[in-house]
DRENNUMAR-277875 format. One line per field, with one value per residue (C-alpha): residue number from 0; residue in three letters; x, y, z. Coordinates in nm, 4 decimals, padded with zeros to 6 digits. Layout:
BEGIN
seq [NUM|...]
type [Ala|...]
px [X|...]
py [Y|...]
pz [Z|...]
//
This chain:
BEGIN
seq [0|1|2|3|4|5|6|7|8|9|10|11|12|13|14|15|16|17|18|19|20|21|22|23|24|25|26|27|28|29|30|31|32|33|34|35|36|37|38|39|40|41|42|43|44|45|46|47|48|49|50|51|52|53|54|55|56|57|58|59|60|61|62|63|64|65|66|67|68|69|70|71|72|73|74|75|76|77|78|79|80|81|82|83|84|85|86|87|88|89|90|91|92|93|94|95|96|97|98|99|100|101|102|103|104|105|106|107|108|109|110|111|112|113|114|115|116|117|118|119|120|121|122|123|124|125|126|127|128|129|130|131|132|133|134|135|136|137|138|139|140|141|142|143|144|145|146|147|148|149|150|151|152|153|154|155|156|157|158|159|160|161|162|163|164|165|166|167|168|169|170|171|172|173|174|175|176|177|178|179|180|181|182|183|184|185|186|187|188|189|190|191|192|193|194|195|196|197|198|199|200|201|202|203|204|205|206|207|208|209|210|211|212|213|214|215|216|217|218|219|220|221|222|223|224|225|226|227|228|229|230|231|232|233|234|235|236|237|238|239|240|241|242|243|244|245|246|247|248|249|250|251|252|253|254|255|256|257|258|259|260|261|262|263|264|265|266|267|268|269|270|271|272|273|274|275|276|277|278|279|280|281|282|283|284|285|286|287|288|289|290|291|292|293|294|295|296|297|298|299|300|301|302|303|304|305|306|307|308|309|310|311|312|313|314|315|316|317|318|319|320|321|322|323|324|325|326|327|328|329|330|331|332|333|334|335|336|337|338|339|340|341|342|343|344|345|346|347|348|349|350|351|352|353|354|355|356|357|358|359|360|361|362|363|364|365|366|367|368|369|370|371|372|373|374|375|376|377|378|379|380|381|382|383|384|385|386|387|388|389|390|391|392|393|394|395|396|397|398|399|400|401|402|403|404|405|406|407|408|409|410|411|412|413|414|415|416|417|418|419|420|421|422|423|424|425|426|427|428|429|430|431|432|433|434|435|436|437|438|439|440|441|442|443|444|445|446|447|448|449|450|451|452|453|454|455|456|457|458|459|460|461|462|463]
type [Met|Ser|His|Ala|Glu|Arg|Tyr|Asp|Ile|Leu|Ile|Leu|Gly|Ser|Gly|Glu|Ala|Gly|Lys|Phe|Leu|Ala|Trp|His|Met|Ala|Arg|Ala|Gly|His|Arg|Thr|Ala|Val|Val|Glu|Arg|Arg|Trp|Ile|Gly|Gly|Ser|Cys|Pro|Asn|Ile|Asn|Cys|Leu|Pro|Ser|Lys|Asn|Glu|Ile|Trp|Ser|Ala|Lys|Val|Ala|Asp|Leu|Ala|His|His|Gly|Ala|Arg|Tyr|Gly|Thr|Met|Thr|Gly|Pro|Ile|Thr|Val|Asp|Met|Ala|Arg|Val|Arg|Gln|Arg|Lys|Arg|Glu|Met|Val|Glu|Gly|Met|Ile|Ala|Ala|Asn|Leu|Gln|Asn|Tyr|Lys|Ala|Ser|Gly|Ala|Glu|Leu|Ile|Met|Gly|Ser|Gly|Arg|Phe|Thr|Ala|Pro|Lys|Thr|Leu|Glu|Val|Thr|Leu|Asn|Glu|Gly|Gly|Thr|Arg|Arg|Leu|Thr|Gly|Glu|Lys|Val|Phe|Leu|Asn|Leu|Gly|Thr|His|Gly|Ala|Ile|Pro|Asp|Leu|Pro|Gly|Leu|Ala|Ala|Ala|Gly|Pro|Leu|Thr|Asn|Ile|Glu|Ala|Leu|Glu|Leu|Asp|His|Leu|Pro|Ala|His|Leu|Ile|Val|Leu|Gly|Gly|Gly|Tyr|Val|Gly|Leu|Glu|Leu|Ala|Gln|Ala|Tyr|Arg|Arg|Phe|Gly|Ser|Ala|Val|Thr|Leu|Ile|Glu|Gln|Gly|Pro|Gln|Ile|Met|Ser|Arg|Glu|Asp|Pro|Asp|Ile|Ala|Ala|Glu|Leu|Thr|Arg|Ile|Leu|Gly|Glu|Glu|Gly|Leu|Arg|Ile|Val|Thr|Gly|Ala|Glu|Ile|Gly|Arg|Val|Glu|Gly|Arg|Ser|Gly|Glu|Ala|Val|Arg|Ile|Ser|Leu|Arg|Gly|Asp|Ala|Gly|Thr|Glu|Glu|His|Ile|Glu|Gly|Ser|Asp|Ile|Leu|Val|Ala|Ala|Gly|Arg|Val|Pro|Asn|Thr|Ser|Gly|Ile|Gly|Leu|Asp|Leu|Ala|Gly|Val|Glu|Leu|Asp|Gly|Arg|Gly|Tyr|Ile|Lys|Val|Asn|Asp|Arg|Leu|Glu|Ala|Thr|Ala|Pro|Glu|Val|Trp|Ala|Met|Gly|Glu|Cys|Ala|Gly|Ser|Pro|Gln|Phe|Thr|His|Val|Ser|Phe|Asp|Asp|Phe|Arg|Val|Val|Arg|Asp|Asn|Leu|Ala|Gly|Arg|Pro|His|Ser|Thr|Lys|Asp|Arg|Leu|Ile|Pro|Tyr|Cys|Met|Phe|Thr|Asp|Pro|Pro|Leu|Ala|Arg|Val|Gly|Leu|Ser|Glu|Gly|Asp|Ala|Arg|Arg|Gln|Gly|Ile|Ala|Val|Arg|Val|Glu|Lys|Leu|Ala|Met|Asn|Gly|Val|Leu|Arg|Ala|Arg|Thr|Ile|Gly|Glu|Thr|Gln|Gly|Phe|Leu|Lys|Val|Leu|Ile|Gly|Thr|Glu|Asn|Asp|Arg|Leu|Leu|Gly|Phe|Ala|Met|Val|Gly|Ala|Glu|Ala|Gly|Glu|Val|Val|Ala|Thr|Val|Gln|Met|Ala|Met|Leu|Ala|Gly|Leu|Pro|Ser|Thr|Ala|Leu|Gly|Asp|Val|Ile|Leu|Ala|His|Pro|Thr|Met|Val|Glu|Gly|Leu|Thr|Glu|Leu|Phe|Ala|Glu|Ala|Pro|Arg|Arg]
px [02.2160|01.9027|01.7007|01.4082|01.0565|00.8576|00.4997|00.2717|00.1399|00.3477|00.1819|00.3574|00.0959|-00.2411|-00.4567|-00.7907|-00.6630|-00.3910|-00.6038|-00.8917|-00.6487|-00.4808|-00.8080|-00.9281|-00.6076|-00.5637|-00.9201|-00.8427|-00.5636|-00.2574|00.0074|-00.0260|00.1597|00.0983|00.3681|00.2309|00.4382|00.1721|-00.1882|-00.3766|-00.6291|-00.4623|-00.4962|-00.8718|-01.0013|-00.7143|-00.6212|-00.8048|-01.1529|-01.3480|-01.1933|-01.2308|-01.5954|-01.6523|-01.5284|-01.7052|-02.0319|-01.9538|-01.9108|-02.2465|-02.4115|-02.2456|-02.3774|-02.7299|-02.7154|-02.6066|-02.8951|-03.1571|-03.3935|-03.4414|-03.6133|-03.8074|-03.5628|-03.4462|-03.1073|-02.8856|-02.5149|-02.3389|-01.9873|-01.7807|-01.5698|-01.2901|-01.1554|-01.4918|-01.5008|-01.1589|-01.2636|-01.5696|-01.3417|-01.0899|-01.3609|-01.4694|-01.1094|-01.0528|-01.3614|-01.2383|-00.8950|-01.0593|-01.2728|-00.9657|-00.7757|-01.0712|-01.0693|-00.6996|-00.7640|-01.0651|-00.8938|-00.5646|-00.3558|-00.0542|-00.0183|00.3426|00.3908|00.7151|00.8927|00.9739|01.2565|01.3439|01.6910|01.6401|01.3565|01.0509|01.2531|01.1762|01.3757|01.1324|01.2411|00.9811|00.8096|00.8600|01.2319|01.4320|01.4123|01.2599|01.3397|01.0422|01.0054|00.6869|00.5975|00.3765|00.4341|00.1816|00.2567|-00.0099|00.2112|-00.0231|00.0724|00.1427|00.0690|00.3081|00.4793|00.5508|00.8999|00.8043|01.0412|00.9838|00.6985|00.8705|01.0313|00.6868|00.5855|00.2527|-00.0360|-00.1315|-00.4677|-00.3219|-00.2423|-00.5535|-00.7725|-00.5922|-00.6405|-00.8155|-00.8541|-00.9734|-00.7137|-00.7874|-00.7164|-00.6460|-00.4731|-00.5296|-00.2940|-00.4729|-00.8227|-00.8802|-01.0827|-00.8917|-00.8411|-01.2039|-01.3522|-01.1387|-01.1543|-01.5338|-01.5344|-01.3053|-01.4983|-01.8139|-01.6382|-01.5575|-01.2149|-01.1487|-01.0340|-00.8490|-00.7942|-00.5230|-00.5261|-00.2461|-00.4417|-00.7161|-00.9977|-01.0579|-01.1170|-00.8908|-01.0258|-01.3883|-01.5854|-01.5864|-01.9567|-01.8989|-01.5975|-01.7900|-02.0875|-01.8708|-01.6774|-02.0029|-02.1436|-01.8274|-01.7887|-02.1368|-02.0244|-01.7439|-01.4625|-01.2246|-01.0921|-00.7931|-00.7140|-00.4519|-00.1972|00.1639|00.2963|00.6206|00.7298|00.6017|00.7162|00.6535|00.5450|00.2137|00.0278|00.1701|00.1704|00.2301|00.2527|00.2226|00.3277|00.1252|00.1913|-00.1015|-00.1038|-00.0824|00.2246|00.0279|00.1413|-00.0612|00.0330|-00.2016|-00.1509|-00.2915|-00.2335|-00.2017|-00.1248|-00.2827|-00.1155|-00.3461|-00.1494|-00.1466|-00.0032|00.3320|00.3630|00.5370|00.7815|01.1194|01.3805|01.2353|01.4571|01.2109|01.5030|01.6516|01.3170|01.3171|01.0154|01.0226|00.8690|00.7327|00.8543|00.6342|00.7424|00.4395|00.4861|00.4577|00.1766|-00.0249|-00.4040|-00.3951|-00.1864|00.1216|00.4488|00.7639|00.9076|00.7732|00.5048|00.4784|00.1631|00.0888|-00.2516|-00.4105|-00.2584|00.1046|00.0098|-00.1259|-00.4882|-00.7302|-00.6911|-01.0139|-01.0740|-01.3451|-01.0928|-00.8409|-01.1095|-01.1724|-00.7971|-00.8277|-01.1049|-00.8975|-00.6037|-00.8236|-01.0031|-00.6897|-00.5236|-00.8290|-00.8083|-01.0971|-00.9784|-01.0377|-00.8856|-00.8586|-00.9374|-01.2485|-01.3589|-01.6486|-01.5321|-01.7551|-01.6054|-01.7459|-01.6198|-01.7857|-01.8249|-02.1753|-02.3392|-02.1225|-01.9984|-02.0416|-01.9459|-01.9198|-01.8146|-01.7108|-01.7052|-01.7681|-01.3942|-01.3270|-01.5770|-01.4284|-01.0724|-01.1798|-01.3821|-01.7075|-02.0255|-02.2608|-02.5626|-02.5831|-02.8908|-02.8968|-03.1445|-03.1100|-03.1462|-03.4443|-03.6263|-03.5924|-03.8857|-03.7004|-03.4366|-03.7085|-03.8481|-03.5130|-03.4030|-03.0985|-03.1497|-02.7963|-02.6302|-02.7443|-02.7547|-02.5908|-02.5886|-02.3939|-02.5792|-02.4229|-02.5762|-02.5481|-02.6905|-02.8638|-02.6207|-02.5428|-02.1799|-02.1382|-02.3170|-02.2285|-02.4185|-02.3509|-02.6269|-02.7451|-02.6981|-02.5134|-02.3044|-02.6192|-02.7848|-02.4766|-02.5035|-02.8344|-02.6850|-02.3761|-02.5906|-02.7794|-02.4499|-02.3146|-02.6339|-02.5933|-02.9349|-03.0319|-03.1061|-03.4778|-03.4729|-03.4141|-03.6687|-03.9368|-03.8551|-04.0816|-03.8759|-04.0043|-04.1403|-04.0120|-03.6487|-03.3325|-03.2950|-03.6373|-03.4592|-03.3347|-03.6920|-03.7038|-03.3490|-03.4146|-03.7774|-03.6857|-03.3963|-03.4735|-03.5334|-03.3391]
py [01.5780|01.4195|01.1672|01.3191|01.2125|01.1110|01.2160|01.1542|01.5109|01.7988|02.1406|02.4635|02.7036|02.6320|02.8866|02.8120|02.6017|02.4311|02.3177|02.1879|01.9955|01.8501|01.7349|01.5908|01.4010|01.2703|01.1379|00.9629|00.7714|00.9758|01.0517|01.4297|01.7055|02.0805|02.3220|02.6483|02.9294|03.1037|03.1338|02.8060|02.7992|03.0840|03.4600|03.4728|03.3478|03.5002|03.8448|03.9289|03.8530|03.7268|03.9412|04.2563|04.1811|04.1078|04.4549|04.6167|04.4741|04.6160|04.9510|04.9016|04.8450|05.1604|05.3553|05.2209|05.3127|05.6666|05.7018|05.5024|05.8003|05.7605|05.4319|05.5473|05.4137|05.6877|05.6385|05.8314|05.9074|05.6343|05.5162|05.2468|05.0081|04.9098|04.6531|04.4750|04.5104|04.3449|04.0720|03.9858|03.9524|03.7410|03.5042|03.4437|03.3820|03.1369|02.9459|02.9323|02.8047|02.5339|02.4276|02.4060|02.1988|01.9639|01.9179|01.8298|01.5755|01.4226|01.4012|01.2605|01.5326|01.6340|02.0050|02.1072|02.4529|02.6060|02.7941|02.5904|02.6475|02.4391|02.2866|02.0754|01.9830|01.8735|01.8861|02.1195|02.2010|02.3155|02.5253|02.4275|02.6944|02.4805|02.4365|02.1986|02.1143|01.8515|01.7547|01.6621|01.5414|01.5025|01.2960|01.5888|01.9411|02.2232|02.5888|02.7990|03.0805|03.3792|03.7458|04.0250|04.3952|04.6122|04.9108|05.1584|05.3006|05.6515|05.8743|05.8253|05.5761|05.2618|05.4568|05.5791|05.2237|05.2286|04.9923|04.7265|04.5516|04.3089|04.5756|04.7805|04.4849|04.4515|04.8076|04.8353|05.2119|05.4648|05.6615|06.0321|06.0845|05.7833|05.8502|05.5687|05.5262|05.3447|05.3575|04.9896|04.7264|04.7161|05.0901|05.1806|04.9105|04.9959|05.3720|05.3662|05.1333|05.3579|05.6668|05.5003|05.3996|05.7680|05.8439|06.1316|05.9681|06.0952|05.8574|05.9330|05.7700|05.8778|05.7759|05.9871|05.7947|05.5394|05.1831|05.2293|04.9239|05.0337|05.2592|05.6299|05.6309|05.3616|05.5412|05.8686|05.7136|05.5549|05.8789|06.0678|05.8151|05.8015|06.1769|06.2226|06.0175|06.2654|06.0652|06.2897|06.1422|06.2957|06.1686|06.2557|06.3734|06.2580|06.1729|06.3573|06.2605|06.1030|06.2334|06.1230|05.7935|05.6149|05.5881|05.9191|06.1927|06.1829|06.4372|06.3624|06.6053|06.5982|06.7534|06.8161|06.8138|07.1928|07.1970|07.2819|07.1463|07.0278|06.8798|06.6363|06.5711|06.2707|06.0250|05.6967|05.5703|05.2639|05.1392|04.9575|04.9893|04.6439|04.3010|04.1245|03.7457|03.5457|03.3878|03.5376|03.3778|03.0254|02.8562|02.8327|02.8527|02.5399|02.3691|02.4628|02.6913|03.0012|03.3386|03.6099|03.9688|04.0594|03.7670|03.5446|03.1766|03.0926|02.8431|02.7109|02.6950|02.3778|02.5597|02.3485|02.5264|02.4996|02.2205|01.8670|01.7541|02.1000|02.3121|02.6644|02.7842|03.1041|03.4488|03.3351|03.1894|03.5224|03.4172|03.7027|03.7836|03.6429|03.3455|03.2140|03.2052|03.0191|02.7629|02.7218|02.6756|02.3785|02.2370|02.2831|02.0929|01.8263|01.7505|01.7326|01.4999|01.2751|01.2793|01.5216|01.8121|02.1456|02.4813|02.8320|02.9745|03.1864|03.1740|03.4068|03.5547|03.7788|04.0634|04.2161|04.5040|04.5247|04.8946|05.0007|04.9915|04.7248|04.7078|04.3845|04.3146|04.0231|04.0141|04.3140|04.6760|04.9526|05.0136|04.6455|04.6416|04.9550|04.8207|04.4909|04.6582|04.4941|04.6826|04.7010|04.8924|04.9964|05.0004|05.1547|05.1680|05.3862|05.1969|05.4112|05.2289|04.9028|04.8735|04.6600|04.9336|05.1815|04.9602|04.9412|05.2960|05.1842|05.3729|05.4836|05.3464|05.1904|04.8736|04.8607|04.5936|04.5602|04.3837|04.2750|04.4784|04.1923|03.9057|04.0386|03.8387|03.9509|04.0648|04.2440|04.3594|04.5981|04.7123|04.9650|04.8989|04.7036|04.3264|04.3682|04.0595|03.8471|04.0024|03.9557|03.5778|03.5743|03.7581|03.5370|03.2232|03.3722|03.4568|03.1053|02.9639|03.1851|03.3425|03.6551|03.9740|03.9234|03.6208|03.8282|04.0805|03.8121|03.5951|03.6107|03.7227|03.7359|04.0661|04.2689|04.1590|04.3290|04.0865|04.2003|04.5142|04.3076|04.2905|04.6700|04.6953|04.4574|04.5478|04.8656|04.7115|04.7334|04.3947|04.3136]
pz [03.0385|03.1874|02.9901|02.8013|02.8958|02.5898|02.5157|02.2222|02.2449|02.3832|02.4063|02.5038|02.6411|02.8015|02.6223|02.4620|02.1720|02.3732|02.6643|02.4519|02.2327|02.5439|02.6955|02.3648|02.2860|02.6405|02.6457|02.3158|02.4884|02.3900|02.6524|02.6701|02.8535|02.8645|02.9770|03.1175|03.2589|03.4694|03.3511|03.3959|03.1138|02.9284|02.9396|02.8641|03.2018|03.3991|03.2729|02.9525|02.8173|03.1154|03.3916|03.1839|03.1041|03.4738|03.5714|03.2763|03.4094|03.7536|03.5806|03.4064|03.7444|03.8777|03.5790|03.6289|03.9981|03.9142|03.6700|03.8555|03.8617|03.4857|03.5598|03.8628|04.1214|04.3575|04.5195|04.7540|04.7097|04.5078|04.5865|04.4183|04.6265|04.3884|04.6332|04.6147|04.2361|04.2229|04.4656|04.2565|03.9559|04.1486|04.2699|03.9109|03.8018|04.0872|03.9781|03.6190|03.7270|03.9376|03.6416|03.4179|03.6727|03.7002|03.3231|03.3310|03.6040|03.4295|03.0909|03.2128|03.0485|03.2568|03.3376|03.4025|03.5506|03.4299|03.1515|02.8433|02.5976|02.2935|02.2919|01.9787|01.7417|01.9411|02.2641|02.5541|02.8631|03.1310|03.4265|03.6821|03.8891|04.1999|04.1234|03.9109|03.5414|03.3151|02.9560|02.7414|02.3847|02.1863|01.8828|01.7914|01.9265|01.9470|02.0190|02.1900|02.3135|02.3110|02.3107|02.5582|02.5643|02.3655|02.5260|02.2435|02.2166|02.3279|02.5232|02.8953|02.8637|02.9916|03.2769|03.3806|03.4726|03.2849|03.3491|03.0985|03.1067|03.3629|03.6215|03.5422|03.6352|03.9685|04.0917|04.4284|04.4011|04.1476|03.9517|03.9853|03.6140|03.3943|03.0629|02.8123|02.5174|02.2366|02.0895|02.0190|02.2002|02.5298|02.5512|02.4875|02.7103|03.0119|02.9520|02.9690|03.2699|03.4743|03.3715|03.5048|03.8248|03.8770|03.7304|03.4970|03.1727|02.8676|02.5775|02.3224|01.9789|01.7476|01.4377|01.2814|01.4563|01.7277|01.6057|01.3049|01.1205|01.1423|00.9116|01.0046|01.0951|01.3581|01.5027|01.5099|01.6884|01.9569|01.9982|02.0493|02.2972|02.5071|02.4932|02.6371|02.9364|03.0011|02.8478|02.6554|02.3307|02.1518|01.8005|01.5417|01.7969|01.8110|02.1560|02.2171|02.5658|02.8865|03.2226|03.5787|03.7292|03.6759|04.0038|04.1230|03.8605|03.4865|03.2076|02.8355|02.5635|02.2424|01.9027|01.6695|01.2884|01.2779|01.5008|01.8126|02.1460|02.4430|02.7786|02.9496|03.3171|03.4995|03.7792|03.5871|03.2361|03.0791|02.7612|02.5194|02.1981|02.0462|02.1222|02.0740|02.0200|02.2937|02.0504|02.1402|02.3631|02.3693|02.1105|01.8251|01.5831|01.7401|01.6839|01.3145|01.3583|01.1388|01.2234|00.9990|00.9989|01.2961|01.5123|01.4546|01.3732|01.0044|00.9450|00.6541|00.6437|00.8553|01.1179|01.0476|01.1249|00.9138|01.1312|01.0749|01.3213|01.4775|01.4809|01.6108|01.7284|01.8505|01.8541|01.8177|01.4788|01.3609|01.4045|01.4843|01.8521|01.9884|02.2149|01.9836|01.6989|01.9130|01.9914|01.6191|01.5671|01.8033|01.5863|01.2699|01.4210|01.5824|01.2587|01.0475|01.2972|01.2621|00.8815|00.8342|00.6147|00.7848|00.6923|00.8309|00.4869|00.4409|00.8041|00.8810|01.2101|01.4257|01.6268|01.9427|02.1553|02.4958|02.5389|02.6445|02.3994|02.2399|01.8825|01.6877|01.3278|01.0864|00.7228|00.5175|00.6247|00.3732|00.3653|00.2958|00.0106|-00.1425|-00.1238|-00.2792|-00.5539|-00.4450|-00.5282|-00.2299|-00.1137|00.2493|00.4697|00.8184|01.1044|01.4131|01.7406|01.8384|01.5593|01.7524|01.9901|02.2444|02.2689|02.3589|02.6340|02.8123|02.7335|02.5308|02.2049|02.1172|01.8076|01.4816|01.2708|00.9295|00.6595|00.3342|00.0531|-00.2765|-00.5568|-00.8043|-00.6007|-00.2875|-00.0717|00.2814|00.2740|00.6060|00.9169|01.1964|01.5010|01.7714|02.0206|02.3210|02.2854|01.9552|02.0286|02.0361|01.7304|01.5120|01.5486|01.3609|01.0656|01.0743|01.0494|00.7538|00.5825|00.6385|00.4898|00.1821|00.2325|00.0389|00.2267|00.1672|00.3980|00.7095|00.5932|00.5682|00.8707|01.1794|01.4809|01.8379|01.9632|02.1388|02.1081|01.9919|01.7032|01.5807|01.4644|01.1720|01.0427|01.0236|00.8859|00.5981|00.5341|00.3486|00.1538|-00.2189|-00.3743|-00.6859]
//
């Protein structure tokens, strides 16, 4: 067996947390190596967050072009060149990869492209992409393994060769009729984008509503908005069987609650039904790393795994599946390594789904408050009450805030509306500062901006 190369810091996976930790530790003088199977910089800049938002913006431009007459701009026939849409996305990805490689070079961290598998505690055998193998050991080992799209165990689905978000973002043509399985973030974002590009789209969610973790009023508003764009949404239907081949012709059998049956025919299937951690088949048991019942790595609130001197970060550690959370995982690990206590407990994490209009939320939902027995009062404001929304003609949606009845504290905020992802940050900062709801009602906000809607939302909130 070949001699193992020794590193101070050994990181498996180059996602958000892994790469920032590598660059930080290498700059601090630690001999650092990162093993990455394929995606330099992780899934976010390659196949997930940034590429999807790139194509979603192309779809927004297509929608604006189709409706230019609303704004006084007259256009002729509109066509969408999906090959050019894909190329624009690829050019962005190439730029992101180049930036990541430059950071590796500048920091001194070594990037090793290959598939790593543990053969003993803190010891990796890496099958190199270019051929050959290397054995690596680390004084400290960090796991940033990520997740991949789940393919539900439905009759005929795997044989149909469905798209995941990876393949959907590489299409150079428009599906005639795209069937989307799953009513969460990925499913809704891509369903709307392809509808705007020109595909017929049917979205199937087996639960009673899309966005299962959101309050019913939010799910209903998004369902209405997407329905007005011609996107068909089917909820509460059990999928019986899938027939055919995605990219050619497919047929999905549905069973309703009342025993009714329906058959939906389309050209392509996109599966967006959750994520699976990339923890199987890489020898984690040989490394002494324990998993939970769902396959995620067991960690404490400092992201330490069950094996000594081993940490897990990002989605594989069960952290909420957002790049901004993975970046915060890096900060938690970095600070604790430096002797500055930092925990994942009680993090106030914002969420944003980039449909158009987007959904943004931070803190408790009404359902959360009810389940936790927290008394709240709820204030809402329709987007047409926000003057900036009227100027740009983006008046769909609403703002909603949850206020503690006993102390006037801001407990939760949700917004379906233009620029929701920017507005939510203001409320998040107020929540972190422990400000009462009256603070946002009294603050002077620039006019006319979207965030100014908070003035109207909080102005009518009863004062304790």
